[in-house]
DRENTI-11834 format. One line per field, with one value per residue: x, y, z of N, C-alpha, C in turn; chain; residue in three letters. Coordinates in steps of 0.02 Angstrom, whole numbers. Layout:
<pts>
n_east = [X ...]
n_north = [Y ...]
n_up = [Z ...]
ca_east = [X ...]
ca_north = [Y ...]
ca_up = [Z ...]
c_east = [X ...]
c_north = [Y ...]
c_up = [Z ...]
cadena = [A ...]
residuo = [ALA ...]
</pts>
This chain:
<pts>
n_east = [401 519 605 693 710 691 798 932 1060 1010 944 1045 1122 1049 1043 1157 1166 1080 1131 1268 1236 1175 1277 1377 1280 1278 1416 1493 1405 1434 1564 1650 1622 1708 1809 1948 2093 2190 2181 2170 2310 2316 2254 2109 1945 1839 1912 1957 1836 1812 1905 1866 1740 1756 1790 1663 1561 1610 1593 1451 1425 1478 1402 1282 1312 1312 1201 1137 1182 1164 1010 1011 1046 955 848 867 858 744 687 738 685 576 579 632 492 424 488 444 325 295 362 287 159 225 228 97 39 95 55 -75 -57 0 -132 -201 -138 -153 -297 -334 -221 -338 -458 -412 -387 -405 -498 -510 -645 -696 -856 -985 -1117 -1290 -1232 -1124 -944 -910 -790 -792 -751 -694 -678 -602 -646 -736 -683 -553 -618 -664 -553 -478 -577 -583 -452 -450 -509 -429 -284 -185 -74 -122 -37 82 200 287 227 89 134 151 26 -11 -117 -102 32 -5 -96 -9 85 9 -49 91 105 2 49 178 104 68 154 227 140 157 281 281 236 119 -22 -134 -271 -262 -201 -272 -387 -354 -305 -430 -493 -400 -408 -564 -551 -492 -570 -691 -622 -500 -505 -556 -718 -774 -715 -783 -848 -833 -809 -825 -729 -716 -823 -772 -719 -536 -397 -402 -290 -172 -212 -218 -320 -375 -472 -523 -438 -239 -131 0 -59 -159 -95 -22 -122 -163 -44 -46 -161 -144 -110 -235 -271]
n_north = [2054 2046 2147 2180 2298 2404 2453 2544 2514 2458 2579 2653 2581 2588 2736 2741 2664 2703 2832 2817 2762 2857 2942 2858 2857 2989 3039 2979 3067 3202 3220 3248 3369 3449 3528 3433 3413 3370 3231 3169 3141 3020 2930 2863 2943 2870 2738 2798 2858 2735 2703 2804 2770 2625 2603 2644 2560 2450 2463 2470 2327 2271 2300 2281 2132 2138 2154 2060 1953 2000 1975 1845 1806 1860 1784 1650 1669 1678 1552 1481 1526 1478 1341 1340 1375 1268 1160 1186 1161 1032 968 1005 947 820 811 837 712 597 635 600 477 431 464 364 253 239 226 104 22 43 18 -147 -192 -318 -434 -564 -584 -655 -708 -735 -849 -912 -992 -1056 -1017 -931 -896 -713 -652 -498 -306 -188 -25 -56 -177 -123 -31 -131 -229 -136 -139 -249 -272 -213 -304 -410 -511 -400 -277 -138 -16 -48 -17 -150 -241 -241 -212 -344 -401 -410 -319 -212 -148 -135 -36 49 70 97 246 296 310 406 512 554 583 709 774 773 883 988 1030 1050 1146 1174 1206 1304 1261 1132 1082 1099 1034 893 877 872 769 647 690 658 512 475 509 445 298 252 352 371 350 456 561 620 708 872 912 807 754 794 737 603 501 499 373 232 184 268 402 471 530 422 364 211 161 105 195 228 231 312 440 460 470 597 684 680 732 872 930 924 1069]
n_up = [-4304 -4412 -4511 -4640 -4721 -4657 -4570 -4531 -4583 -4717 -4772 -4786 -4882 -4981 -5028 -5045 -5193 -5234 -5258 -5303 -5438 -5491 -5520 -5610 -5711 -5751 -5760 -5875 -5947 -5949 -5935 -6049 -6066 -5978 -5923 -5960 -6027 -5994 -6007 -6114 -6146 -6096 -6148 -6231 -6199 -6133 -6095 -5971 -5924 -5874 -5793 -5695 -5653 -5630 -5484 -5427 -5472 -5426 -5281 -5270 -5316 -5191 -5106 -5140 -5124 -4991 -4949 -4989 -4919 -4795 -4804 -4821 -4695 -4611 -4657 -4617 -4470 -4454 -4493 -4405 -4272 -4314 -4312 -4175 -4114 -4151 -4108 -3969 -3963 -4010 -3886 -3793 -3829 -3822 -3677 -3631 -3693 -3621 -3477 -3502 -3513 -3424 -3328 -3387 -3361 -3208 -3202 -3266 -3170 -3051 -3096 -3141 -2998 -2891 -2746 -2663 -2578 -2412 -2382 -2260 -2308 -2280 -2170 -2214 -2288 -2417 -2567 -2633 -2783 -2793 -2900 -2940 -2891 -2784 -2737 -2686 -2573 -2486 -2477 -2393 -2278 -2238 -2187 -2075 -1986 -1988 -1904 -1895 -1860 -1914 -1897 -1913 -2029 -2099 -2071 -2136 -2255 -2291 -2368 -2526 -2580 -2519 -2562 -2691 -2688 -2630 -2743 -2845 -2806 -2794 -2919 -2956 -2875 -2954 -3054 -3039 -3002 -3131 -3187 -3126 -3139 -3270 -3437 -3521 -3555 -3429 -3423 -3468 -3365 -3262 -3296 -3330 -3161 -3108 -3165 -3119 -2991 -2943 -2988 -2899 -2756 -2767 -2779 -2702 -2590 -2416 -2380 -2316 -2339 -2452 -2396 -2327 -2204 -2133 -2074 -1931 -1886 -1833 -1709 -1657 -1681 -1565 -1534 -1584 -1575 -1690 -1820 -1950 -2027 -2063 -2111 -2155 -2070 -2161 -2287 -2271 -2235 -2355 -2438 -2404 -2430 -2560 -2597 -2568 -2704 -2763 -2741]
ca_east = [414 588 590 757 703 685 836 969 1123 988 930 1118 1147 991 1047 1238 1149 1051 1181 1315 1216 1161 1365 1396 1257 1284 1481 1497 1375 1463 1639 1676 1577 1730 1891 2004 2094 2253 2145 2192 2367 2325 2210 2025 1895 1820 1947 1952 1791 1820 1938 1848 1679 1757 1798 1616 1532 1631 1558 1399 1431 1502 1329 1224 1319 1307 1108 1116 1205 1094 943 1007 1054 894 791 909 858 659 684 785 632 517 595 622 431 392 505 407 247 316 370 215 90 237 196 20 30 128 -7 -150 -36 -15 -202 -228 -104 -182 -358 -322 -230 -384 -494 -383 -359 -456 -494 -561 -672 -749 -918 -1051 -1200 -1321 -1181 -1044 -902 -896 -774 -810 -696 -717 -631 -604 -660 -765 -620 -513 -645 -710 -501 -474 -617 -548 -379 -464 -522 -368 -247 -117 -62 -100 1 160 222 323 151 34 154 163 -11 -14 -167 -86 85 -25 -118 65 93 -58 -13 177 97 -35 100 210 52 63 229 259 85 180 316 243 236 39 -87 -146 -332 -243 -177 -344 -449 -303 -305 -472 -494 -367 -456 -634 -534 -450 -611 -717 -598 -483 -500 -602 -793 -779 -669 -821 -889 -747 -823 -844 -655 -728 -864 -754 -648 -472 -393 -389 -216 -100 -209 -228 -386 -356 -513 -504 -350 -198 -92 29 -100 -191 -57 8 -184 -163 -2 -75 -224 -150 -93 -285 -258]
ca_north = [2018 2054 2197 2186 2353 2469 2438 2599 2487 2452 2630 2690 2556 2610 2793 2730 2645 2781 2920 2790 2737 2913 2966 2828 2873 3049 3046 2989 3110 3253 3212 3276 3457 3487 3550 3398 3408 3315 3168 3150 3122 2980 2875 2862 2948 2804 2701 2860 2854 2679 2689 2825 2739 2567 2583 2640 2498 2382 2486 2469 2276 2266 2347 2219 2098 2135 2149 1983 1898 2002 1960 1781 1780 1859 1728 1589 1673 1687 1509 1439 1531 1436 1261 1333 1361 1192 1098 1183 1154 968 958 1007 882 756 812 817 632 593 645 578 403 405 458 311 179 247 213 20 -9 37 -50 -200 -201 -372 -458 -629 -578 -720 -716 -801 -853 -979 -1013 -1069 -982 -920 -829 -675 -616 -417 -287 -110 13 -97 -213 -94 -29 -185 -233 -92 -134 -312 -267 -195 -370 -468 -517 -355 -218 -77 41 -75 -36 -191 -300 -228 -217 -399 -408 -389 -266 -156 -144 -130 30 82 73 159 304 313 343 459 582 569 612 785 802 795 922 1036 1046 1034 1194 1168 1293 1297 1242 1069 1065 1094 972 829 886 867 691 648 721 613 447 442 528 381 234 247 388 376 362 513 606 646 770 919 927 732 710 815 691 563 496 475 303 224 158 318 459 495 538 389 332 138 153 105 258 213 230 382 482 488 514 664 726 695 780 945 917 966 1151]
ca_up = [-4364 -4430 -4564 -4663 -4759 -4618 -4544 -4524 -4630 -4766 -4791 -4798 -4963 -5031 -5048 -5096 -5224 -5293 -5278 -5363 -5494 -5525 -5524 -5651 -5769 -5761 -5763 -5938 -6014 -5921 -5923 -6117 -6061 -5926 -5951 -5930 -6079 -6009 -5998 -6202 -6152 -6062 -6171 -6236 -6117 -6137 -6053 -5916 -5877 -5856 -5734 -5647 -5638 -5589 -5404 -5395 -5480 -5369 -5232 -5265 -5302 -5140 -5069 -5179 -5113 -4914 -4939 -5013 -4864 -4721 -4795 -4811 -4611 -4584 -4670 -4571 -4407 -4453 -4494 -4327 -4235 -4326 -4288 -4110 -4085 -4186 -4061 -3906 -3969 -4010 -3806 -3744 -3842 -3792 -3589 -3634 -3707 -3551 -3431 -3529 -3527 -3326 -3295 -3388 -3312 -3141 -3222 -3263 -3106 -3010 -3126 -3130 -2931 -2884 -2701 -2665 -2507 -2376 -2370 -2241 -2345 -2253 -2131 -2266 -2321 -2492 -2583 -2690 -2832 -2824 -2933 -2964 -2807 -2727 -2696 -2642 -2534 -2445 -2447 -2326 -2226 -2205 -2138 -1980 -1964 -1994 -1868 -1923 -1837 -1960 -1882 -1916 -2098 -2092 -2061 -2191 -2335 -2336 -2415 -2605 -2610 -2505 -2608 -2752 -2683 -2638 -2804 -2885 -2757 -2800 -3002 -2944 -2873 -3003 -3123 -3017 -3008 -3188 -3194 -3082 -3204 -3362 -3474 -3541 -3538 -3385 -3437 -3487 -3314 -3222 -3339 -3299 -3126 -3082 -3181 -3044 -2891 -2944 -2987 -2831 -2703 -2791 -2804 -2657 -2531 -2352 -2395 -2259 -2368 -2494 -2340 -2324 -2119 -2105 -2040 -1883 -1840 -1816 -1664 -1692 -1680 -1491 -1527 -1593 -1570 -1757 -1873 -2004 -2036 -2037 -2180 -2129 -2088 -2232 -2354 -2267 -2235 -2421 -2470 -2385 -2464 -2625 -2558 -2564 -2770 -2779 -2757]
c_east = [482 564 663 757 682 751 904 1015 1070 970 994 1128 1119 1030 1129 1227 1119 1096 1253 1311 1203 1248 1386 1384 1269 1352 1515 1458 1417 1534 1671 1658 1658 1796 1955 2037 2174 2230 2167 2271 2384 2287 2159 1992 1869 1850 1944 1902 1763 1824 1920 1793 1682 1753 1718 1553 1546 1611 1512 1393 1449 1443 1280 1231 1306 1242 1098 1125 1158 1040 934 1002 981 842 830 895 778 669 691 718 580 507 599 539 388 391 475 357 251 320 327 151 144 214 140 1 50 51 -48 -116 -29 -87 -234 -227 -139 -255 -375 -292 -295 -422 -470 -378 -431 -444 -533 -578 -713 -798 -961 -1109 -1226 -1268 -1132 -1009 -898 -840 -789 -756 -712 -683 -641 -618 -697 -714 -576 -550 -639 -628 -473 -508 -617 -512 -396 -477 -478 -328 -180 -141 -76 -66 67 154 246 271 106 65 168 102 5 -42 -123 -8 55 -75 -79 77 55 -32 42 147 51 20 161 155 66 124 257 198 137 242 323 234 161 25 -110 -238 -319 -237 -251 -379 -402 -320 -388 -510 -474 -402 -534 -614 -541 -526 -645 -685 -544 -474 -563 -673 -792 -758 -717 -854 -828 -758 -807 -776 -675 -783 -825 -687 -577 -477 -366 -309 -172 -129 -237 -296 -361 -406 -497 -462 -280 -142 -40 -2 -139 -160 -30 -56 -197 -104 -43 -171 -212 -129 -169 -289 -235]
c_north = [2067 2091 2219 2272 2413 2472 2540 2557 2481 2538 2664 2654 2574 2668 2786 2723 2685 2829 2878 2761 2765 2951 2922 2830 2933 3061 3046 3041 3198 3257 3254 3359 3489 3507 3505 3372 3383 3256 3111 3139 3057 2908 2904 2889 2913 2775 2764 2873 2802 2667 2735 2803 2666 2572 2601 2602 2446 2395 2453 2382 2231 2266 2293 2171 2080 2128 2073 1929 1904 1964 1875 1745 1791 1811 1638 1604 1686 1602 1460 1488 1506 1362 1272 1307 1296 1151 1105 1163 1070 943 965 972 807 752 810 741 582 592 602 499 387 395 358 235 196 219 136 -1 -31 1 -124 -239 -276 -398 -508 -607 -639 -684 -750 -800 -932 -1006 -1078 -1008 -969 -865 -782 -633 -520 -376 -204 -66 -5 -131 -176 -59 -71 -226 -184 -95 -188 -335 -237 -280 -419 -473 -480 -312 -177 -12 20 -81 -103 -267 -302 -239 -277 -423 -383 -332 -213 -104 -107 -59 83 128 137 254 342 326 423 532 598 605 694 818 817 860 986 1075 1060 1088 1215 1209 1243 1260 1147 1036 1065 1020 916 816 856 800 650 634 661 532 435 460 453 324 231 294 365 383 456 582 632 718 801 919 835 714 733 765 623 552 477 407 318 224 214 383 498 482 475 351 247 127 144 172 275 253 295 427 502 498 586 713 730 748 850 966 948 1008 1165]
c_up = [-4396 -4500 -4593 -4686 -4744 -4575 -4562 -4600 -4702 -4792 -4832 -4871 -4996 -5068 -5095 -5161 -5277 -5328 -5312 -5408 -5537 -5563 -5596 -5711 -5806 -5777 -5837 -5992 -5993 -5920 -5994 -6106 -6007 -5953 -5918 -5978 -6092 -6008 -6067 -6188 -6116 -6092 -6204 -6183 -6100 -6088 -5979 -5881 -5848 -5785 -5671 -5608 -5606 -5530 -5387 -5397 -5433 -5296 -5214 -5277 -5255 -5082 -5099 -5135 -5027 -4921 -4942 -4973 -4822 -4753 -4786 -4736 -4590 -4603 -4612 -4498 -4404 -4457 -4435 -4268 -4238 -4296 -4234 -4079 -4101 -4128 -3978 -3909 -3969 -3929 -3769 -3774 -3839 -3696 -3591 -3658 -3642 -3482 -3437 -3495 -3428 -3312 -3317 -3364 -3246 -3145 -3211 -3213 -3055 -3031 -3120 -3032 -2914 -2805 -2702 -2573 -2480 -2367 -2327 -2276 -2308 -2209 -2181 -2294 -2384 -2496 -2639 -2736 -2834 -2858 -2921 -2901 -2758 -2692 -2672 -2576 -2481 -2432 -2387 -2271 -2188 -2171 -2076 -1930 -1962 -1921 -1865 -1890 -1880 -1947 -1896 -2007 -2128 -2109 -2112 -2262 -2357 -2360 -2474 -2618 -2575 -2535 -2676 -2737 -2674 -2691 -2860 -2856 -2776 -2897 -2995 -2927 -2912 -3066 -3089 -3002 -3075 -3226 -3155 -3124 -3271 -3375 -3498 -3522 -3463 -3377 -3443 -3410 -3263 -3220 -3304 -3218 -3071 -3097 -3122 -2985 -2914 -2950 -2903 -2756 -2727 -2780 -2717 -2578 -2473 -2403 -2359 -2297 -2429 -2433 -2333 -2237 -2090 -2071 -1950 -1840 -1812 -1771 -1715 -1655 -1596 -1481 -1524 -1592 -1621 -1797 -1923 -2020 -2018 -2089 -2130 -2127 -2133 -2288 -2348 -2282 -2323 -2435 -2450 -2405 -2515 -2630 -2581 -2633 -2768 -2799 -2805]
cadena = [A A A A A A A A A A A A A A A A A A A A A A A A A A A A A A A A A A A A A A A A A A A A A A A A A A A A A A A A A A A A A A A A A A A A A A A A A A A A A A A A A A A A A A A A A A A A A A A A A A A A A A A A A A A A A A A A A A A A A A A A A A A A A A A A A A A A A A A A A A A A A A A A A A A A A A A A A A A A A A A A A A A A A A A A A A A A A A A A A A A A A A A A A A A A A A A A A A A A A A A A A A A A A A A A A A A A A A A A A A A A A A A A A A A A A A A A A A A A A A A A A A A A A A A]
residuo = [UNK UNK UNK UNK UNK UNK UNK UNK UNK UNK UNK UNK UNK UNK UNK UNK UNK UNK UNK UNK UNK UNK UNK UNK UNK UNK UNK UNK UNK UNK UNK UNK UNK UNK UNK UNK UNK UNK UNK UNK UNK UNK UNK UNK UNK UNK UNK UNK UNK UNK UNK UNK UNK UNK UNK UNK UNK UNK UNK UNK UNK UNK UNK UNK UNK UNK UNK UNK UNK UNK UNK UNK UNK UNK UNK UNK UNK UNK UNK UNK UNK UNK UNK UNK UNK UNK UNK UNK UNK UNK UNK UNK UNK UNK UNK UNK UNK UNK UNK UNK UNK UNK UNK UNK UNK UNK UNK UNK UNK UNK UNK UNK UNK UNK UNK UNK UNK UNK UNK UNK UNK UNK UNK UNK UNK UNK UNK UNK UNK UNK UNK UNK UNK UNK UNK UNK UNK UNK UNK UNK UNK UNK UNK UNK UNK UNK UNK UNK UNK UNK UNK UNK UNK UNK UNK UNK UNK UNK UNK UNK UNK UNK UNK UNK UNK UNK UNK UNK UNK UNK UNK UNK UNK UNK UNK UNK UNK UNK UNK UNK UNK UNK UNK UNK UNK UNK UNK UNK UNK UNK UNK UNK UNK UNK UNK UNK UNK UNK UNK UNK UNK UNK UNK UNK UNK UNK UNK UNK UNK UNK UNK UNK UNK UNK UNK UNK UNK UNK UNK UNK UNK UNK UNK UNK UNK UNK UNK UNK UNK UNK UNK UNK UNK UNK UNK UNK UNK UNK UNK UNK UNK UNK UNK UNK UNK UNK UNK]
</pts>
């Protein structure tokens, strides 16, 4: 905390005031006792004393003015620091609100994901409208049964469901990028990371990802030789990039 009363300049000014003030008070008392007979030729003793003490009074006034200005400058500096601290707090609150809104945005998009799945019941084909996590899982599973090469990005991007999932994952990546560049407290970062991790693992990630060793039990893709569960590589690779952000 800044203290103007402990600075060397302030101490010097204090002693100038004390010594100068004492001098101004004592000088009129002792001047008549001094052998200064020549003062009678230049006017009254009072005028002489005033002429002698006036410079000291002016010096004292200048010192007092300096202290007042210095105190005002120091007060302005303290006020500026308080404003900067408040601006920093406001910025952190803004960043935290942005993270919260991004998380809610991802959560809403997952809940709003819908998929019309065709089921054969009693020999009849019926359309069942699915929502949220189940819709995403069933949509991914049904992609394998469609006449489409999941390894070709242009082909799978023709499906609105794939575009929706990629849009969600892009929002998730933005979420983690914001966390990485944010100055909010670490416990806030870890809290939102955990929330997003839980949301993704139980909504979009393959079921095998719930078991850390599951990928060791899975066979690689017969076509590309890479393991990507039953997911299109475009989605699976993006999931693996996002998974690195969980740490």
